[in-house]
mmJSON file of the N, C-alpha and C atoms, coordinates in Angstrom:
{"data_MODEL":{"atom_site":{
"group_PDB":["ATOM","ATOM","ATOM","ATOM","ATOM","ATOM","ATOM","ATOM","ATOM","ATOM","ATOM","ATOM","ATOM","ATOM","ATOM","ATOM","ATOM","ATOM","ATOM","ATOM","ATOM","ATOM","ATOM","ATOM","ATOM","ATOM","ATOM","ATOM","ATOM","ATOM","ATOM","ATOM","ATOM","ATOM","ATOM","ATOM","ATOM","ATOM","ATOM","ATOM","ATOM","ATOM","ATOM","ATOM","ATOM","ATOM","ATOM","ATOM","ATOM","ATOM","ATOM","ATOM","ATOM","ATOM","ATOM","ATOM","ATOM","ATOM","ATOM","ATOM","ATOM","ATOM","ATOM","ATOM","ATOM","ATOM","ATOM","ATOM","ATOM","ATOM","ATOM","ATOM","ATOM","ATOM","ATOM","ATOM","ATOM","ATOM","ATOM","ATOM","ATOM","ATOM","ATOM","ATOM","ATOM","ATOM","ATOM","ATOM","ATOM","ATOM","ATOM","ATOM","ATOM","ATOM","ATOM","ATOM","ATOM","ATOM","ATOM","ATOM","ATOM","ATOM","ATOM","ATOM","ATOM","ATOM","ATOM","ATOM","ATOM","ATOM","ATOM","ATOM","ATOM","ATOM","ATOM","ATOM","ATOM","ATOM","ATOM","ATOM","ATOM","ATOM","ATOM","ATOM","ATOM","ATOM","ATOM","ATOM","ATOM","ATOM","ATOM","ATOM","ATOM","ATOM","ATOM","ATOM","ATOM","ATOM","ATOM","ATOM","ATOM","ATOM","ATOM","ATOM","ATOM","ATOM","ATOM","ATOM","ATOM","ATOM","ATOM","ATOM","ATOM","ATOM","ATOM","ATOM","ATOM","ATOM","ATOM","ATOM","ATOM","ATOM","ATOM","ATOM","ATOM","ATOM","ATOM","ATOM","ATOM","ATOM","ATOM","ATOM","ATOM","ATOM","ATOM","ATOM","ATOM","ATOM","ATOM","ATOM","ATOM","ATOM","ATOM","ATOM","ATOM","ATOM","ATOM","ATOM","ATOM","ATOM","ATOM","ATOM","ATOM","ATOM","ATOM","ATOM","ATOM","ATOM","ATOM","ATOM","ATOM","ATOM","ATOM","ATOM","ATOM","ATOM","ATOM","ATOM","ATOM","ATOM","ATOM","ATOM","ATOM","ATOM","ATOM","ATOM","ATOM","ATOM","ATOM","ATOM","ATOM","ATOM","ATOM","ATOM","ATOM","ATOM","ATOM","ATOM","ATOM","ATOM","ATOM","ATOM","ATOM","ATOM","ATOM","ATOM","ATOM","ATOM","ATOM","ATOM","ATOM","ATOM","ATOM"],
"id":[1,2,3,4,5,6,7,8,9,10,11,12,13,14,15,16,17,18,19,20,21,22,23,24,25,26,27,28,29,30,31,32,33,34,35,36,37,38,39,40,41,42,43,44,45,46,47,48,49,50,51,52,53,54,55,56,57,58,59,60,61,62,63,64,65,66,67,68,69,70,71,72,73,74,75,76,77,78,79,80,81,82,83,84,85,86,87,88,89,90,91,92,93,94,95,96,97,98,99,100,101,102,103,104,105,106,107,108,109,110,111,112,113,114,115,116,117,118,119,120,121,122,123,124,125,126,127,128,129,130,131,132,133,134,135,136,137,138,139,140,141,142,143,144,145,146,147,148,149,150,151,152,153,154,155,156,157,158,159,160,161,162,163,164,165,166,167,168,169,170,171,172,173,174,175,176,177,178,179,180,181,182,183,184,185,186,187,188,189,190,191,192,193,194,195,196,197,198,199,200,201,202,203,204,205,206,207,208,209,210,211,212,213,214,215,216,217,218,219,220,221,222,223,224,225,226,227,228,229,230,231,232,233,234,235,236,237,238,239,240,241,242,243],
"type_symbol":["N","C","C","N","C","C","N","C","C","N","C","C","N","C","C","N","C","C","N","C","C","N","C","C","N","C","C","N","C","C","N","C","C","N","C","C","N","C","C","N","C","C","N","C","C","N","C","C","N","C","C","N","C","C","N","C","C","N","C","C","N","C","C","N","C","C","N","C","C","N","C","C","N","C","C","N","C","C","N","C","C","N","C","C","N","C","C","N","C","C","N","C","C","N","C","C","N","C","C","N","C","C","N","C","C","N","C","C","N","C","C","N","C","C","N","C","C","N","C","C","N","C","C","N","C","C","N","C","C","N","C","C","N","C","C","N","C","C","N","C","C","N","C","C","N","C","C","N","C","C","N","C","C","N","C","C","N","C","C","N","C","C","N","C","C","N","C","C","N","C","C","N","C","C","N","C","C","N","C","C","N","C","C","N","C","C","N","C","C","N","C","C","N","C","C","N","C","C","N","C","C","N","C","C","N","C","C","N","C","C","N","C","C","N","C","C","N","C","C","N","C","C","N","C","C","N","C","C","N","C","C","N","C","C","N","C","C","N","C","C","N","C","C"],
"label_atom_id":["N","CA","C","N","CA","C","N","CA","C","N","CA","C","N","CA","C","N","CA","C","N","CA","C","N","CA","C","N","CA","C","N","CA","C","N","CA","C","N","CA","C","N","CA","C","N","CA","C","N","CA","C","N","CA","C","N","CA","C","N","CA","C","N","CA","C","N","CA","C","N","CA","C","N","CA","C","N","CA","C","N","CA","C","N","CA","C","N","CA","C","N","CA","C","N","CA","C","N","CA","C","N","CA","C","N","CA","C","N","CA","C","N","CA","C","N","CA","C","N","CA","C","N","CA","C","N","CA","C","N","CA","C","N","CA","C","N","CA","C","N","CA","C","N","CA","C","N","CA","C","N","CA","C","N","CA","C","N","CA","C","N","CA","C","N","CA","C","N","CA","C","N","CA","C","N","CA","C","N","CA","C","N","CA","C","N","CA","C","N","CA","C","N","CA","C","N","CA","C","N","CA","C","N","CA","C","N","CA","C","N","CA","C","N","CA","C","N","CA","C","N","CA","C","N","CA","C","N","CA","C","N","CA","C","N","CA","C","N","CA","C","N","CA","C","N","CA","C","N","CA","C","N","CA","C","N","CA","C","N","CA","C","N","CA","C","N","CA","C","N","CA","C","N","CA","C","N","CA","C","N","CA","C"],
"label_alt_id":[null,null,null,null,null,null,null,null,null,null,null,null,null,null,null,null,null,null,null,null,null,null,null,null,null,null,null,null,null,null,null,null,null,null,null,null,null,null,null,null,null,null,null,null,null,null,null,null,null,null,null,null,null,null,null,null,null,null,null,null,null,null,null,null,null,null,null,null,null,null,null,null,null,null,null,null,null,null,null,null,null,null,null,null,null,null,null,null,null,null,null,null,null,null,null,null,null,null,null,null,null,null,null,null,null,null,null,null,null,null,null,null,null,null,null,null,null,null,null,null,null,null,null,null,null,null,null,null,null,null,null,null,null,null,null,null,null,null,null,null,null,null,null,null,null,null,null,null,null,null,null,null,null,null,null,null,null,null,null,null,null,null,null,null,null,null,null,null,null,null,null,null,null,null,null,null,null,null,null,null,null,null,null,null,null,null,null,null,null,null,null,null,null,null,null,null,null,null,null,null,null,null,null,null,null,null,null,null,null,null,null,null,null,null,null,null,null,null,null,null,null,null,null,null,null,null,null,null,null,null,null,null,null,null,null,null,null,null,null,null,null,null,null],
"label_comp_id":["MET","MET","MET","PHE","PHE","PHE","ASN","ASN","ASN","ILE","ILE","ILE","SER","SER","SER","SER","SER","SER","TYR","TYR","TYR","LEU","LEU","LEU","ASP","ASP","ASP","LYS","LYS","LYS","CYS","CYS","CYS","LYS","LYS","LYS","THR","THR","THR","LEU","LEU","LEU","LEU","LEU","LEU","ALA","ALA","ALA","GLY","GLY","GLY","GLN","GLN","GLN","GLU","GLU","GLU","ALA","ALA","ALA","SER","SER","SER","LYS","LYS","LYS","GLU","GLU","GLU","TYR","TYR","TYR","ILE","ILE","ILE","GLN","GLN","GLN","SER","SER","SER","ILE","ILE","ILE","ILE","ILE","ILE","LYS","LYS","LYS","GLU","GLU","GLU","VAL","VAL","VAL","CYS","CYS","CYS","HIS","HIS","HIS","ILE","ILE","ILE","ASP","ASP","ASP","ILE","ILE","ILE","GLN","GLN","GLN","LYS","LYS","LYS","ASP","ASP","ASP","VAL","VAL","VAL","ILE","ILE","ILE","SER","SER","SER","ILE","ILE","ILE","LYS","LYS","LYS","ASN","ASN","ASN","GLY","GLY","GLY","ASP","ASP","ASP","ILE","ILE","ILE","TYR","TYR","TYR","ILE","ILE","ILE","THR","THR","THR","ALA","ALA","ALA","GLN","GLN","GLN","PRO","PRO","PRO","ILE","ILE","ILE","ILE","ILE","ILE","LYS","LYS","LYS","ASN","ASN","ASN","GLU","GLU","GLU","ILE","ILE","ILE","PHE","PHE","PHE","LEU","LEU","LEU","LYS","LYS","LYS","LYS","LYS","LYS","THR","THR","THR","LEU","LEU","LEU","LEU","LEU","LEU","LEU","LEU","LEU","GLU","GLU","GLU","LYS","LYS","LYS","LEU","LEU","LEU","LYS","LYS","LYS","GLU","GLU","GLU","LYS","LYS","LYS","ASN","ASN","ASN","ILE","ILE","ILE","THR","THR","THR","GLN","GLN","GLN","ILE","ILE","ILE","TYR","TYR","TYR"],
"label_asym_id":["A","A","A","A","A","A","A","A","A","A","A","A","A","A","A","A","A","A","A","A","A","A","A","A","A","A","A","A","A","A","A","A","A","A","A","A","A","A","A","A","A","A","A","A","A","A","A","A","A","A","A","A","A","A","A","A","A","A","A","A","A","A","A","A","A","A","A","A","A","A","A","A","A","A","A","A","A","A","A","A","A","A","A","A","A","A","A","A","A","A","A","A","A","A","A","A","A","A","A","A","A","A","A","A","A","A","A","A","A","A","A","A","A","A","A","A","A","A","A","A","A","A","A","A","A","A","A","A","A","A","A","A","A","A","A","A","A","A","A","A","A","A","A","A","A","A","A","A","A","A","A","A","A","A","A","A","A","A","A","A","A","A","A","A","A","A","A","A","A","A","A","A","A","A","A","A","A","A","A","A","A","A","A","A","A","A","A","A","A","A","A","A","A","A","A","A","A","A","A","A","A","A","A","A","A","A","A","A","A","A","A","A","A","A","A","A","A","A","A","A","A","A","A","A","A","A","A","A","A","A","A","A","A","A","A","A","A","A","A","A","A","A","A"],
"label_entity_id":["1","1","1","1","1","1","1","1","1","1","1","1","1","1","1","1","1","1","1","1","1","1","1","1","1","1","1","1","1","1","1","1","1","1","1","1","1","1","1","1","1","1","1","1","1","1","1","1","1","1","1","1","1","1","1","1","1","1","1","1","1","1","1","1","1","1","1","1","1","1","1","1","1","1","1","1","1","1","1","1","1","1","1","1","1","1","1","1","1","1","1","1","1","1","1","1","1","1","1","1","1","1","1","1","1","1","1","1","1","1","1","1","1","1","1","1","1","1","1","1","1","1","1","1","1","1","1","1","1","1","1","1","1","1","1","1","1","1","1","1","1","1","1","1","1","1","1","1","1","1","1","1","1","1","1","1","1","1","1","1","1","1","1","1","1","1","1","1","1","1","1","1","1","1","1","1","1","1","1","1","1","1","1","1","1","1","1","1","1","1","1","1","1","1","1","1","1","1","1","1","1","1","1","1","1","1","1","1","1","1","1","1","1","1","1","1","1","1","1","1","1","1","1","1","1","1","1","1","1","1","1","1","1","1","1","1","1","1","1","1","1","1","1"],
"label_seq_id":[1,1,1,2,2,2,3,3,3,4,4,4,5,5,5,6,6,6,7,7,7,8,8,8,9,9,9,10,10,10,11,11,11,12,12,12,13,13,13,14,14,14,15,15,15,16,16,16,17,17,17,18,18,18,19,19,19,20,20,20,21,21,21,22,22,22,23,23,23,24,24,24,25,25,25,26,26,26,27,27,27,28,28,28,29,29,29,30,30,30,31,31,31,32,32,32,33,33,33,34,34,34,35,35,35,36,36,36,37,37,37,38,38,38,39,39,39,40,40,40,41,41,41,42,42,42,43,43,43,44,44,44,45,45,45,46,46,46,47,47,47,48,48,48,49,49,49,50,50,50,51,51,51,52,52,52,53,53,53,54,54,54,55,55,55,56,56,56,57,57,57,58,58,58,59,59,59,60,60,60,61,61,61,62,62,62,63,63,63,64,64,64,65,65,65,66,66,66,67,67,67,68,68,68,69,69,69,70,70,70,71,71,71,72,72,72,73,73,73,74,74,74,75,75,75,76,76,76,77,77,77,78,78,78,79,79,79,80,80,80,81,81,81],
"pdbx_PDB_ins_code":[null,null,null,null,null,null,null,null,null,null,null,null,null,null,null,null,null,null,null,null,null,null,null,null,null,null,null,null,null,null,null,null,null,null,null,null,null,null,null,null,null,null,null,null,null,null,null,null,null,null,null,null,null,null,null,null,null,null,null,null,null,null,null,null,null,null,null,null,null,null,null,null,null,null,null,null,null,null,null,null,null,null,null,null,null,null,null,null,null,null,null,null,null,null,null,null,null,null,null,null,null,null,null,null,null,null,null,null,null,null,null,null,null,null,null,null,null,null,null,null,null,null,null,null,null,null,null,null,null,null,null,null,null,null,null,null,null,null,null,null,null,null,null,null,null,null,null,null,null,null,null,null,null,null,null,null,null,null,null,null,null,null,null,null,null,null,null,null,null,null,null,null,null,null,null,null,null,null,null,null,null,null,null,null,null,null,null,null,null,null,null,null,null,null,null,null,null,null,null,null,null,null,null,null,null,null,null,null,null,null,null,null,null,null,null,null,null,null,null,null,null,null,null,null,null,null,null,null,null,null,null,null,null,null,null,null,null,null,null,null,null,null,null],
"Cartn_x":[195.926,196.831,196.21,196.436,195.878,196.701,196.011,196.675,196.409,197.439,197.303,196.911,197.326,197.015,195.514,194.846,193.401,192.673,193.171,192.589,192.776,193.956,194.217,193.393,193.197,192.349,190.907,190.436,189.087,188.949,189.938,189.927,189.957,190.746,190.85,189.501,188.793,187.484,186.475,186.502,185.586,185.856,187.132,187.48,187.112,187.255,186.887,185.382,184.607,183.155,182.757,183.472,183.181,183.531,184.612,184.975,183.922,183.392,182.331,181.081,180.764,179.61,179.813,181.017,181.308,181.15,181.598,181.447,179.975,179.184,177.752,177.088,177.433,176.878,177.271,178.511,179.004,178.204,177.942,177.198,175.743,175.125,173.74,173.646,174.587,174.576,174.749,175.62,175.82,174.557,173.9,172.688,171.535,171.328,170.17,170.416,171.568,171.849,172.683,173.226,174.118,175.338,175.841,177.031,178.067,179.263,180.344,181.224,181.112,181.93,182.972,184.014,185.084,184.711,185.274,185.001,185.569,186.631,187.263,186.435,185.389,184.521,183.363,183.276,182.225,182.83,182.182,182.605,181.37,181.55,180.458,180.841,180.001,180.246,178.945,178.947,177.777,176.535,176.704,175.573,175.091,175.726,175.373,176.388,175.916,176.778,177.022,178.291,178.685,179.39,179.006,179.623,180.242,181.543,182.257,182.628,181.76,181.963,181.569,181.633,181.249,179.764,179.375,177.975,176.976,177.331,176.404,176.141,177.165,177.017,176.173,176.455,175.668,174.207,173.962,172.597,171.84,172.474,171.855,171.524,172.452,172.228,171.074,171.029,169.965,168.599,168.539,167.267,166.698,167.565,167.117,167.307,167.325,167.583,166.574,165.304,164.273,164.505,164.767,165.016,166.314,167.336,168.596,168.404,167.644,167.409,166.664,165.708,164.986,165.94,166.83,167.776,168.803,169.226,170.214,169.623,168.344,167.712,167.657,167.701,167.739,168.989,170.045,171.309,171.576,170.557,170.661,171.637,171.726,172.505,171.477,171.364,170.129,170.145,171.144,171.021,172.108,171.755,172.732,172.717,173.894,174.027,175.017],
"Cartn_y":[112.415,113.341,114.729,115.463,116.802,117.81,118.606,119.615,120.988,121.587,122.858,123.994,123.949,125.05,125.122,123.974,124.01,124.572,124.267,124.816,126.329,126.804,128.244,128.969,128.353,128.945,129.071,128.066,128.103,129.238,129.408,130.489,131.852,131.969,133.227,133.591,132.604,132.828,133.291,132.654,133.043,134.458,134.812,136.155,137.208,136.913,137.862,138.114,137.081,137.229,138.036,137.839,138.582,140.062,140.362,141.758,142.442,141.737,142.301,142.566,141.653,141.851,143.057,143.221,144.375,145.682,145.7,146.903,147.207,146.167,146.352,146.887,146.312,146.771,148.218,148.537,149.895,150.878,150.512,151.407,151.56,150.479,150.554,151.444,151.315,152.164,153.623,153.891,155.268,155.805,154.981,155.399,155.675,154.785,154.877,155.828,155.7,156.458,157.714,157.854,158.975,159.008,157.811,157.649,156.902,157.447,156.793,156.039,154.701,153.89,153.135,152.713,151.956,150.477,149.766,148.33,147.53,148.042,147.26,147.209,148.034,147.954,146.987,146.431,145.474,144.071,143.165,141.762,140.896,139.812,138.896,137.516,136.981,135.662,134.886,133.739,132.846,133.563,134.439,135.142,136.343,136.641,137.804,138.91,140.14,141.291,141.957,142.189,142.871,144.164,145.242,146.539,147.018,147.243,147.756,149.196,150.091,151.518,152.256,153.562,154.378,154.172,154.277,154.034,154.923,156.149,157.033,156.536,155.977,155.436,154.166,153.29,152.06,152.367,153.414,153.805,154.273,155.087,155.543,154.353,153.42,152.228,151.413,151.284,150.517,151.161,152.496,153.187,152.931,152.688,152.44,150.974,150.116,148.696,148.055,148.389,147.776,148.071,149.326,149.692,149.066,149.039,148.401,146.913,146.249,144.818,144.537,145.392,145.206,145.276,146.263,146.413,145.285,144.839,143.772,142.414,142.211,140.943,140.755,141.851,141.74,140.988,141.036,140.382,139.188,138.742,137.601,137.843,139.05,139.381,139.77,139.004,139.06,139.844,139.75,140.32,141.323,142.331,143.321,143.313,143.267,143.332,144.409],
"Cartn_z":[61.917,62.57,62.562,63.624,63.799,63.003,62.187,61.375,61.995,62.562,63.265,62.328,61.085,60.166,59.867,59.784,59.554,60.771,61.96,63.183,63.229,62.887,62.891,61.831,60.685,59.653,60.137,60.861,61.404,62.416,63.271,64.25,63.565,62.52,61.778,61.162,60.629,60.021,61.071,62.238,63.305,63.786,63.939,64.39,63.364,62.097,61.044,61.074,61.295,61.394,62.608,63.701,64.916,64.749,64.05,63.786,62.933,61.951,61.109,61.943,62.857,63.735,64.639,65.158,66.014,65.241,64.001,63.172,62.929,62.69,62.478,63.747,64.898,66.178,66.426,66.165,66.341,65.472,64.233,63.342,63.778,64.276,64.745,65.981,66.905,68.099,67.709,66.77,66.324,65.65,64.857,64.143,65.106,66.061,66.952,68.123,68.77,69.994,69.758,68.567,68.247,69.172,69.475,70.314,69.495,69.45,68.714,69.71,69.714,70.614,69.802,70.464,69.825,69.778,68.8,68.675,69.841,70.47,71.538,72.822,72.95,74.126,73.899,72.7,72.364,72.353,73.063,72.99,72.789,72.064,71.76,72.287,73.171,73.741,73.734,73.105,73.04,72.519,71.553,70.96,71.74,72.869,73.672,73.436,73.494,73.284,74.624,74.926,76.153,75.781,76.45,76.197,77.498,77.459,78.622,78.334,78.749,78.519,79.791,79.73,80.875,81.172,82.442,82.812,82.065,81.772,81.066,79.643,79.021,77.67,77.712,78.678,78.796,79.115,79.902,80.236,78.992,78.164,76.916,76.008,75.924,75.104,75.677,76.997,77.638,77.414,77.431,77.22,75.826,74.871,73.499,73.105,74.106,73.894,72.947,73.08,72.246,70.772,70.449,69.055,68.543,69.396,69.013,68.735,69.584,69.399,68.098,67.761,66.505,65.318,65.339,64.241,64.227,65.394,65.471,65.083,65.338,64.977,63.474,62.728,61.28,60.824,61.632,61.293,62.21,62.958,63.881,65.02,65.494,66.688,67.721,68.82,69.594,70.894,71.727,73.064,73.371,74.144,74.612,76.132,76.727,78.188,78.536],
"occupancy":[1.0,1.0,1.0,1.0,1.0,1.0,1.0,1.0,1.0,1.0,1.0,1.0,1.0,1.0,1.0,1.0,1.0,1.0,1.0,1.0,1.0,1.0,1.0,1.0,1.0,1.0,1.0,1.0,1.0,1.0,1.0,1.0,1.0,1.0,1.0,1.0,1.0,1.0,1.0,1.0,1.0,1.0,1.0,1.0,1.0,1.0,1.0,1.0,1.0,1.0,1.0,1.0,1.0,1.0,1.0,1.0,1.0,1.0,1.0,1.0,1.0,1.0,1.0,1.0,1.0,1.0,1.0,1.0,1.0,1.0,1.0,1.0,1.0,1.0,1.0,1.0,1.0,1.0,1.0,1.0,1.0,1.0,1.0,1.0,1.0,1.0,1.0,1.0,1.0,1.0,1.0,1.0,1.0,1.0,1.0,1.0,1.0,1.0,1.0,1.0,1.0,1.0,1.0,1.0,1.0,1.0,1.0,1.0,1.0,1.0,1.0,1.0,1.0,1.0,1.0,1.0,1.0,1.0,1.0,1.0,1.0,1.0,1.0,1.0,1.0,1.0,1.0,1.0,1.0,1.0,1.0,1.0,1.0,1.0,1.0,1.0,1.0,1.0,1.0,1.0,1.0,1.0,1.0,1.0,1.0,1.0,1.0,1.0,1.0,1.0,1.0,1.0,1.0,1.0,1.0,1.0,1.0,1.0,1.0,1.0,1.0,1.0,1.0,1.0,1.0,1.0,1.0,1.0,1.0,1.0,1.0,1.0,1.0,1.0,1.0,1.0,1.0,1.0,1.0,1.0,1.0,1.0,1.0,1.0,1.0,1.0,1.0,1.0,1.0,1.0,1.0,1.0,1.0,1.0,1.0,1.0,1.0,1.0,1.0,1.0,1.0,1.0,1.0,1.0,1.0,1.0,1.0,1.0,1.0,1.0,1.0,1.0,1.0,1.0,1.0,1.0,1.0,1.0,1.0,1.0,1.0,1.0,1.0,1.0,1.0,1.0,1.0,1.0,1.0,1.0,1.0,1.0,1.0,1.0,1.0,1.0,1.0,1.0,1.0,1.0,1.0,1.0,1.0],
"B_iso_or_equiv":[0.0,0.0,0.0,0.0,0.0,0.0,0.0,0.0,0.0,0.0,0.0,0.0,0.0,0.0,0.0,0.0,0.0,0.0,0.0,0.0,0.0,0.0,0.0,0.0,0.0,0.0,0.0,0.0,0.0,0.0,0.0,0.0,0.0,0.0,0.0,0.0,0.0,0.0,0.0,0.0,0.0,0.0,0.0,0.0,0.0,0.0,0.0,0.0,0.0,0.0,0.0,0.0,0.0,0.0,0.0,0.0,0.0,0.0,0.0,0.0,0.0,0.0,0.0,0.0,0.0,0.0,0.0,0.0,0.0,0.0,0.0,0.0,0.0,0.0,0.0,0.0,0.0,0.0,0.0,0.0,0.0,0.0,0.0,0.0,0.0,0.0,0.0,0.0,0.0,0.0,0.0,0.0,0.0,0.0,0.0,0.0,0.0,0.0,0.0,0.0,0.0,0.0,0.0,0.0,0.0,0.0,0.0,0.0,0.0,0.0,0.0,0.0,0.0,0.0,0.0,0.0,0.0,0.0,0.0,0.0,0.0,0.0,0.0,0.0,0.0,0.0,0.0,0.0,0.0,0.0,0.0,0.0,0.0,0.0,0.0,0.0,0.0,0.0,0.0,0.0,0.0,0.0,0.0,0.0,0.0,0.0,0.0,0.0,0.0,0.0,0.0,0.0,0.0,0.0,0.0,0.0,0.0,0.0,0.0,0.0,0.0,0.0,0.0,0.0,0.0,0.0,0.0,0.0,0.0,0.0,0.0,0.0,0.0,0.0,0.0,0.0,0.0,0.0,0.0,0.0,0.0,0.0,0.0,0.0,0.0,0.0,0.0,0.0,0.0,0.0,0.0,0.0,0.0,0.0,0.0,0.0,0.0,0.0,0.0,0.0,0.0,0.0,0.0,0.0,0.0,0.0,0.0,0.0,0.0,0.0,0.0,0.0,0.0,0.0,0.0,0.0,0.0,0.0,0.0,0.0,0.0,0.0,0.0,0.0,0.0,0.0,0.0,0.0,0.0,0.0,0.0,0.0,0.0,0.0,0.0,0.0,0.0,0.0,0.0,0.0,0.0,0.0,0.0],
"pdbx_formal_charge":[null,null,null,null,null,null,null,null,null,null,null,null,null,null,null,null,null,null,null,null,null,null,null,null,null,null,null,null,null,null,null,null,null,null,null,null,null,null,null,null,null,null,null,null,null,null,null,null,null,null,null,null,null,null,null,null,null,null,null,null,null,null,null,null,null,null,null,null,null,null,null,null,null,null,null,null,null,null,null,null,null,null,null,null,null,null,null,null,null,null,null,null,null,null,null,null,null,null,null,null,null,null,null,null,null,null,null,null,null,null,null,null,null,null,null,null,null,null,null,null,null,null,null,null,null,null,null,null,null,null,null,null,null,null,null,null,null,null,null,null,null,null,null,null,null,null,null,null,null,null,null,null,null,null,null,null,null,null,null,null,null,null,null,null,null,null,null,null,null,null,null,null,null,null,null,null,null,null,null,null,null,null,null,null,null,null,null,null,null,null,null,null,null,null,null,null,null,null,null,null,null,null,null,null,null,null,null,null,null,null,null,null,null,null,null,null,null,null,null,null,null,null,null,null,null,null,null,null,null,null,null,null,null,null,null,null,null,null,null,null,null,null,null],
"auth_seq_id":[1,1,1,2,2,2,3,3,3,4,4,4,5,5,5,6,6,6,7,7,7,8,8,8,9,9,9,10,10,10,11,11,11,12,12,12,13,13,13,14,14,14,15,15,15,16,16,16,17,17,17,18,18,18,19,19,19,20,20,20,21,21,21,22,22,22,23,23,23,24,24,24,25,25,25,26,26,26,27,27,27,28,28,28,29,29,29,30,30,30,31,31,31,32,32,32,33,33,33,34,34,34,35,35,35,36,36,36,37,37,37,38,38,38,39,39,39,40,40,40,41,41,41,42,42,42,43,43,43,44,44,44,45,45,45,46,46,46,47,47,47,48,48,48,49,49,49,50,50,50,51,51,51,52,52,52,53,53,53,54,54,54,55,55,55,56,56,56,57,57,57,58,58,58,59,59,59,60,60,60,61,61,61,62,62,62,63,63,63,64,64,64,65,65,65,66,66,66,67,67,67,68,68,68,69,69,69,70,70,70,71,71,71,72,72,72,73,73,73,74,74,74,75,75,75,76,76,76,77,77,77,78,78,78,79,79,79,80,80,80,81,81,81],
"auth_comp_id":["MET","MET","MET","PHE","PHE","PHE","ASN","ASN","ASN","ILE","ILE","ILE","SER","SER","SER","SER","SER","SER","TYR","TYR","TYR","LEU","LEU","LEU","ASP","ASP","ASP","LYS","LYS","LYS","CYS","CYS","CYS","LYS","LYS","LYS","THR","THR","THR","LEU","LEU","LEU","LEU","LEU","LEU","ALA","ALA","ALA","GLY","GLY","GLY","GLN","GLN","GLN","GLU","GLU","GLU","ALA","ALA","ALA","SER","SER","SER","LYS","LYS","LYS","GLU","GLU","GLU","TYR","TYR","TYR","ILE","ILE","ILE","GLN","GLN","GLN","SER","SER","SER","ILE","ILE","ILE","ILE","ILE","ILE","LYS","LYS","LYS","GLU","GLU","GLU","VAL","VAL","VAL","CYS","CYS","CYS","HIS","HIS","HIS","ILE","ILE","ILE","ASP","ASP","ASP","ILE","ILE","ILE","GLN","GLN","GLN","LYS","LYS","LYS","ASP","ASP","ASP","VAL","VAL","VAL","ILE","ILE","ILE","SER","SER","SER","ILE","ILE","ILE","LYS","LYS","LYS","ASN","ASN","ASN","GLY","GLY","GLY","ASP","ASP","ASP","ILE","ILE","ILE","TYR","TYR","TYR","ILE","ILE","ILE","THR","THR","THR","ALA","ALA","ALA","GLN","GLN","GLN","PRO","PRO","PRO","ILE","ILE","ILE","ILE","ILE","ILE","LYS","LYS","LYS","ASN","ASN","ASN","GLU","GLU","GLU","ILE","ILE","ILE","PHE","PHE","PHE","LEU","LEU","LEU","LYS","LYS","LYS","LYS","LYS","LYS","THR","THR","THR","LEU","LEU","LEU","LEU","LEU","LEU","LEU","LEU","LEU","GLU","GLU","GLU","LYS","LYS","LYS","LEU","LEU","LEU","LYS","LYS","LYS","GLU","GLU","GLU","LYS","LYS","LYS","ASN","ASN","ASN","ILE","ILE","ILE","THR","THR","THR","GLN","GLN","GLN","ILE","ILE","ILE","TYR","TYR","TYR"],
"auth_asym_id":["A","A","A","A","A","A","A","A","A","A","A","A","A","A","A","A","A","A","A","A","A","A","A","A","A","A","A","A","A","A","A","A","A","A","A","A","A","A","A","A","A","A","A","A","A","A","A","A","A","A","A","A","A","A","A","A","A","A","A","A","A","A","A","A","A","A","A","A","A","A","A","A","A","A","A","A","A","A","A","A","A","A","A","A","A","A","A","A","A","A","A","A","A","A","A","A","A","A","A","A","A","A","A","A","A","A","A","A","A","A","A","A","A","A","A","A","A","A","A","A","A","A","A","A","A","A","A","A","A","A","A","A","A","A","A","A","A","A","A","A","A","A","A","A","A","A","A","A","A","A","A","A","A","A","A","A","A","A","A","A","A","A","A","A","A","A","A","A","A","A","A","A","A","A","A","A","A","A","A","A","A","A","A","A","A","A","A","A","A","A","A","A","A","A","A","A","A","A","A","A","A","A","A","A","A","A","A","A","A","A","A","A","A","A","A","A","A","A","A","A","A","A","A","A","A","A","A","A","A","A","A","A","A","A","A","A","A","A","A","A","A","A","A"],
"auth_atom_id":["N","CA","C","N","CA","C","N","CA","C","N","CA","C","N","CA","C","N","CA","C","N","CA","C","N","CA","C","N","CA","C","N","CA","C","N","CA","C","N","CA","C","N","CA","C","N","CA","C","N","CA","C","N","CA","C","N","CA","C","N","CA","C","N","CA","C","N","CA","C","N","CA","C","N","CA","C","N","CA","C","N","CA","C","N","CA","C","N","CA","C","N","CA","C","N","CA","C","N","CA","C","N","CA","C","N","CA","C","N","CA","C","N","CA","C","N","CA","C","N","CA","C","N","CA","C","N","CA","C","N","CA","C","N","CA","C","N","CA","C","N","CA","C","N","CA","C","N","CA","C","N","CA","C","N","CA","C","N","CA","C","N","CA","C","N","CA","C","N","CA","C","N","CA","C","N","CA","C","N","CA","C","N","CA","C","N","CA","C","N","CA","C","N","CA","C","N","CA","C","N","CA","C","N","CA","C","N","CA","C","N","CA","C","N","CA","C","N","CA","C","N","CA","C","N","CA","C","N","CA","C","N","CA","C","N","CA","C","N","CA","C","N","CA","C","N","CA","C","N","CA","C","N","CA","C","N","CA","C","N","CA","C","N","CA","C","N","CA","C","N","CA","C","N","CA","C","N","CA","C","N","CA","C"],
"pdbx_PDB_model_num":[1,1,1,1,1,1,1,1,1,1,1,1,1,1,1,1,1,1,1,1,1,1,1,1,1,1,1,1,1,1,1,1,1,1,1,1,1,1,1,1,1,1,1,1,1,1,1,1,1,1,1,1,1,1,1,1,1,1,1,1,1,1,1,1,1,1,1,1,1,1,1,1,1,1,1,1,1,1,1,1,1,1,1,1,1,1,1,1,1,1,1,1,1,1,1,1,1,1,1,1,1,1,1,1,1,1,1,1,1,1,1,1,1,1,1,1,1,1,1,1,1,1,1,1,1,1,1,1,1,1,1,1,1,1,1,1,1,1,1,1,1,1,1,1,1,1,1,1,1,1,1,1,1,1,1,1,1,1,1,1,1,1,1,1,1,1,1,1,1,1,1,1,1,1,1,1,1,1,1,1,1,1,1,1,1,1,1,1,1,1,1,1,1,1,1,1,1,1,1,1,1,1,1,1,1,1,1,1,1,1,1,1,1,1,1,1,1,1,1,1,1,1,1,1,1,1,1,1,1,1,1,1,1,1,1,1,1,1,1,1,1,1,1]
}}}
């Protein structure tokens, strides 16, 4: 029989890990680009990072993509789009 509570616990664990990853990404962007972005503009899907922010902010992040990727690879977070 399917136990819904175990499924919900699994989802809670995954979301907690994703929130920690978002905080780490946020801190790396602030460290490298000197831009303070909110966690809600960062989404992670299938190991890819998506940032929905103003074009000027995304452009700054894109210009420093190589350095950001190096720092993110230390934590196994690989791509920024």
